[in-house]
C-alpha positions as CSV (number, residue, x, y, z in Angstrom):
1,X,0.0,0.0,0.0
2,X,1.5,3.4,-1.0
3,X,2.3,5.8,1.8
4,X,0.3,9.1,1.9
5,X,2.2,12.3,1.6
6,X,2.6,13.8,5.1
7,X,2.7,17.4,3.9
8,X,0.3,19.3,1.7
9,X,0.1,22.9,0.5
10,X,-2.9,24.9,1.7
11,X,-3.8,27.7,-0.6
12,X,-6.5,30.2,0.5
13,X,-7.0,32.2,-2.7
14,X,-10.0,34.1,-1.3
15,X,-13.0,35.0,-3.6
16,X,-12.3,35.3,-7.3
17,X,-14.6,35.6,-10.3
18,X,-15.6,32.4,-12.2
19,X,-13.0,32.5,-15.0
20,X,-10.2,33.2,-12.5
21,X,-11.3,30.4,-10.2
22,X,-11.5,27.8,-13.0
23,X,-8.2,29.0,-14.5
24,X,-6.4,28.7,-11.2
25,X,-7.7,25.2,-10.6
26,X,-6.5,24.2,-14.1
27,X,-3.1,25.8,-13.6
28,X,-2.6,24.0,-10.3
29,X,-3.5,20.7,-12.0
30,X,-1.3,21.4,-15.1
31,X,1.7,22.5,-13.0
32,X,1.5,19.4,-10.8
33,X,4.2,16.8,-11.1
34,X,3.1,13.6,-9.3
35,X,6.7,12.6,-8.7
36,X,7.9,15.8,-7.1
37,X,5.1,18.2,-6.3
38,X,3.4,18.6,-2.9
39,X,-0.3,17.8,-3.1
40,X,-2.6,20.8,-2.8
41,X,-5.8,21.8,-0.9
42,X,-7.2,25.1,-2.1
43,X,-10.1,27.0,-0.5
44,X,-11.9,29.8,-2.3
45,X,-15.1,31.7,-2.9
46,X,-16.9,33.3,-5.9
47,X,-17.3,37.1,-6.4
48,X,-19.5,37.8,-8.2
49,X,-21.7,34.8,-8.1
50,X,-21.7,32.6,-11.2
51,X,-23.2,29.6,-12.9
52,X,-20.8,26.8,-13.8
53,X,-21.5,24.2,-16.5
54,X,-20.2,20.6,-16.4
55,X,-17.4,19.8,-18.8
56,X,-19.7,17.9,-21.2
57,X,-22.9,19.9,-20.9
58,X,-24.6,21.5,-23.8
59,X,-25.2,25.1,-22.7
60,X,-27.8,26.0,-25.3
61,X,-30.0,23.0,-24.4
62,X,-29.6,23.3,-20.7
63,X,-29.7,27.0,-19.9
64,X,-31.8,30.1,-20.8
65,X,-28.8,31.9,-22.2
66,X,-30.9,34.9,-23.1
67,X,-32.0,35.4,-19.5
68,X,-28.4,34.8,-18.2
69,X,-27.2,37.5,-20.6
70,X,-30.1,39.9,-19.8
71,X,-29.4,39.7,-16.0
72,X,-25.7,39.7,-16.3
73,X,-25.2,36.3,-14.7
74,X,-21.6,35.1,-15.4
75,X,-21.2,31.6,-17.0
76,X,-18.1,29.5,-16.9
77,X,-17.4,25.9,-17.9
78,X,-15.7,23.5,-15.4
79,X,-13.1,20.9,-16.3
80,X,-15.1,18.3,-14.4
81,X,-18.4,16.7,-15.3
82,X,-21.7,17.0,-13.6
83,X,-24.6,19.4,-13.8
84,X,-25.1,23.2,-13.6
85,X,-24.2,24.8,-10.3
86,X,-25.0,28.4,-9.1
87,X,-22.0,29.5,-7.0
88,X,-22.8,32.2,-4.5
89,X,-22.8,31.8,-0.7
90,X,-20.4,28.9,-0.3
91,X,-16.9,27.8,0.5
92,X,-15.4,25.9,-2.4
93,X,-12.4,23.6,-2.2
94,X,-10.2,21.9,-4.8
95,X,-7.6,19.1,-4.4
96,X,-4.7,18.2,-6.6
97,X,-2.7,15.1,-5.7
98,X,-1.5,11.7,-7.1
99,X,-3.3,8.5,-6.0
100,X,-0.1,7.4,-4.2
101,X,-0.2,10.6,-2.1
102,X,-3.5,9.5,-0.5
103,X,-2.5,5.8,-0.3
104,X,-5.1,5.0,-3.0
105,X,-4.5,1.8,-4.9
106,X,-8.1,0.9,-5.7
107,X,-9.4,3.6,-8.1
108,X,-12.0,6.3,-8.4
109,X,-14.7,5.2,-5.9
110,X,-12.2,4.6,-3.0
111,X,-10.5,7.9,-4.0
112,X,-13.9,9.7,-3.6
113,X,-14.4,8.1,-0.2
114,X,-11.0,9.1,1.0
115,X,-11.0,12.6,-0.4
116,X,-14.6,13.4,0.8
117,X,-14.1,12.1,4.3
118,X,-13.0,15.5,5.6
119,X,-16.4,16.9,4.5
120,X,-18.2,14.3,6.6
121,X,-16.0,15.2,9.6
122,X,-16.5,18.9,9.1
123,X,-20.3,18.5,9.1
124,X,-20.1,16.3,12.1
125,X,-18.1,19.0,13.9
126,X,-21.0,21.3,13.2
127,X,-23.3,18.9,14.9
128,X,-24.8,17.3,11.7
129,X,-25.2,13.6,11.0
130,X,-23.6,13.5,7.6
131,X,-23.0,10.4,5.5
132,X,-22.3,9.3,1.9
133,X,-25.4,8.8,-0.2
134,X,-24.5,5.2,-0.9
135,X,-24.4,4.5,2.9
136,X,-27.9,6.0,3.5
137,X,-29.7,5.0,0.3
138,X,-33.4,4.6,0.9
139,X,-35.2,1.6,-0.7
140,X,-36.1,2.4,-4.2
141,X,-33.8,5.5,-4.6
142,X,-31.6,5.5,-7.7
143,X,-28.2,7.0,-7.5
144,X,-26.1,8.3,-10.4
145,X,-28.8,9.4,-12.7
146,X,-27.8,12.1,-15.1
147,X,-29.4,15.5,-14.4
148,X,-28.8,18.9,-16.0
149,X,-28.9,20.5,-12.6
150,X,-26.3,19.3,-10.1
151,X,-28.5,19.4,-7.0
152,X,-31.4,17.5,-8.7
153,X,-29.7,14.1,-8.3
154,X,-27.3,12.2,-6.2
155,X,-24.1,10.3,-6.8
156,X,-22.8,7.5,-4.6
157,X,-20.3,9.6,-2.8
158,X,-22.4,12.8,-2.5
159,X,-22.7,13.9,1.1
160,X,-26.2,13.8,2.6
161,X,-27.8,15.1,5.8
162,X,-31.1,13.6,6.7
163,X,-31.3,12.2,3.2
164,X,-30.8,15.6,1.5
165,X,-27.7,16.3,-0.6
166,X,-25.5,19.1,0.8
167,X,-23.1,20.6,-1.7
168,X,-21.6,18.7,-4.6
169,X,-18.2,17.1,-5.6
170,X,-16.6,16.2,-8.9
171,X,-13.4,14.4,-9.7
172,X,-11.2,14.1,-12.8
173,X,-8.1,11.9,-13.3
174,X,-5.5,12.5,-15.9
175,X,-1.8,11.7,-16.4
176,X,-1.5,10.0,-12.9
177,X,-3.1,13.0,-11.1
178,X,-6.3,13.4,-9.2
179,X,-8.2,16.7,-9.4
180,X,-11.3,17.1,-7.3
181,X,-13.4,20.1,-6.3
182,X,-16.6,20.7,-4.5
183,X,-18.8,23.1,-2.5
184,X,-20.0,23.6,1.0
185,X,-23.2,25.7,0.7
186,X,-23.7,28.4,3.3
187,X,-27.1,29.4,1.9
188,X,-29.4,27.8,-0.6
189,X,-29.4,29.2,-4.1
190,X,-31.4,26.3,-5.6
191,X,-34.5,28.4,-6.5
192,X,-32.3,31.2,-7.9
193,X,-30.4,28.8,-10.1
194,X,-33.6,27.0,-11.3
195,X,-34.7,30.2,-13.0
196,X,-32.0,29.9,-15.6
197,X,-32.7,26.3,-16.5
198,X,-34.6,25.4,-19.7
199,X,-36.1,22.3,-18.0
200,X,-37.7,22.7,-14.5
201,X,-35.7,20.9,-11.8
202,X,-37.4,19.8,-8.6
203,X,-34.4,19.9,-6.3
204,X,-36.2,21.3,-3.3
205,X,-36.3,18.0,-1.4
206,X,-32.9,16.7,-2.6
207,X,-30.6,19.7,-1.7
208,X,-30.0,21.5,1.6
209,X,-27.7,24.3,2.8
210,X,-26.1,25.0,6.2
211,X,-28.5,27.9,6.7
212,X,-31.5,25.7,6.1
213,X,-30.2,23.4,8.8
214,X,-30.0,26.2,11.3
215,X,-26.3,26.8,11.0
216,X,-24.6,30.1,10.0
217,X,-20.9,29.6,10.5
218,X,-18.6,32.4,9.5
219,X,-16.6,31.5,6.4
220,X,-13.3,31.8,8.3
221,X,-14.5,29.4,11.0
222,X,-15.8,27.0,8.4
223,X,-12.5,27.0,6.6
224,X,-10.6,26.3,9.8
225,X,-12.9,23.3,10.5
226,X,-12.2,22.1,7.0
227,X,-8.5,22.4,7.5
228,X,-8.6,20.6,10.8
229,X,-10.8,17.8,9.5
230,X,-8.6,17.4,6.4
231,X,-5.5,17.0,8.5
232,X,-7.3,14.5,10.8
233,X,-8.9,12.4,8.2
234,X,-5.9,12.1,5.9
235,X,-3.2,12.1,8.6
236,X,-1.4,15.0,6.9
237,X,-0.1,18.4,7.7
238,X,-1.3,21.4,5.8
239,X,1.3,24.2,5.3
240,X,-0.1,27.6,4.2
241,X,1.3,28.6,0.8
242,X,0.7,31.0,-2.0
243,X,0.3,30.5,-5.7
244,X,3.7,30.2,-7.4
245,X,4.9,32.6,-10.1
246,X,4.6,29.8,-12.7
247,X,1.1,28.8,-11.5
248,X,0.0,32.4,-11.5
249,X,1.3,33.0,-15.0
250,X,-0.4,29.9,-16.4
251,X,-3.7,30.9,-14.7
252,X,-3.5,34.4,-16.1
253,X,-3.0,33.0,-19.6
254,X,-5.9,30.5,-19.2
255,X,-8.2,33.3,-18.0
256,X,-7.7,35.3,-21.2
257,X,-7.4,32.4,-23.8
258,X,-10.0,30.1,-22.4
259,X,-12.2,30.9,-19.4
260,X,-13.2,34.4,-20.5
261,X,-13.8,33.1,-24.0
262,X,-17.6,33.1,-24.6
263,X,-17.2,30.3,-27.3
264,X,-15.4,28.1,-24.9
265,X,-17.9,28.4,-22.1
266,X,-20.8,27.9,-24.4
267,X,-19.5,25.3,-26.9
268,X,-15.8,24.5,-26.0
269,X,-14.7,25.8,-29.4
270,X,-12.3,28.5,-28.2
271,X,-8.7,27.8,-29.0
272,X,-6.5,27.3,-25.9
273,X,-3.0,28.5,-25.9
274,X,-0.6,27.1,-23.3
């Protein structure tokens, strides 16, 4: 069994706009060398709020693009799959590591269980009974159904509280590296997001936020809980770090050549220059 990396970088980038957030995530992934780089936990927010599309989604068939444009709602495409998410009042995280750095020799599902364990512990520290959807699956409920809206369905390793999905997580593996990101919702934006969908999504009973559960933690306090839980669950030490000059330069290029490109976010046709 591979030994997990004892030291990780902790990057708190603060709130950024949608293109800058997605560009920095991709830059951290592209700059990562599984043989020599320290794994990364990044925490961030979204300012202004934005809609994100899954990597394979068809924007024109999923969203009311005319309404998004009329109301000035930013739209950005993620490099992970899944459905549409409205990012507003939340703490978002991303992880970059190799399977060996988390002692993972079994593949995607075990990787999800390991890398989402700190979320369960964080919610438990807040007094909630959190579990993975697969471990609390009611009779007759189907997991893993494709939905245009992220919070209208559940995957096996989504986190649930009292049967309701809280936040969302997505993972991508490439060139021996794991990239994962997800959200911890402070307040619900489900109804707001649903306005922009072409097809109605009844996610009222399948999604929940901390505020709806009677909790209103300050973002700084929530981040500290996440850090403590991460260190505890993975048995690692997080060292606060900044974005390197190379990572920052790559992110800046990706912002301009990809994530602020309307054609990329709508149809993935914008040419990307590295």
